[in-house]
C-alpha positions, 0 to 999 in steps of 0.5 A, spaced: 081 660 351 080 667 352 087 668 353 088 675 359 093 680 356 100 681 359 100 684 365 102 693 364 109 695 365 111 697 371 116 702 374 122 703 371 128 700 374 133 704 377 141 702 376 144 702 382 148 710 381 156 709 381 160 713 385 168 714 383 172 717 389 178 720 386 184 720 390 187 727 390 195 727 387 202 731 388 202 735 383 208 738 387 211 732 387 211 729 380 213 735 378 219 734 381 222 727 380 221 730 373 225 735 374 229 732 377 230 726 372 231 731 365 237 734 370 240 726 372 239 726 364 243 731 362 248 731 368 251 726 364 253 729 358 259 732 358 258 740 356 250 741 357 250 739 364 251 745 366 245 746 365 242 740 369 244 745 375 239 749 376 234 743 374 236 739 378 235 746 384 229 747 381 226 740 382 230 739 389 226 745 392 218 744 388 220 735 390 221 737 398 215 742 397 211 736 395 215 732 401 210 735 406 203 733 402 200 725 401 203 721 397 210 722 399 213 717 394 215 720 388 217 726 392 221 724 396 226 720 389 225 728 386 230 729 391 234 723 391 235 725 384 235 731 384 240 731 388 245 725 384 244 730 379 247 735 382 253 730 385 253 728 378 255 734 375 260 736 379 264 730 379 264 731 371 265 737 370 271 737 376 274 731 372 274 735 365 
């Protein structure tokens, strides 16, 4: 009984390539949101709330520019938080 040799290996199989599509982010909207949230937290503290005014304004400006780009969620939240930070800071400053 003569055994036949195994057939030679064929060409190497190629793996299917994965195409990764990255979604574009909204850096200005995110930066505005972060600034506005920090301003909102600082606006609650009586003496430090004076620092929240410029930070809230920066957050409102950045988020306002970010509203013109997609996705808009954090940009809208940044504008809302910035406005709330200014209202809270004025209220606490006026009450003191």
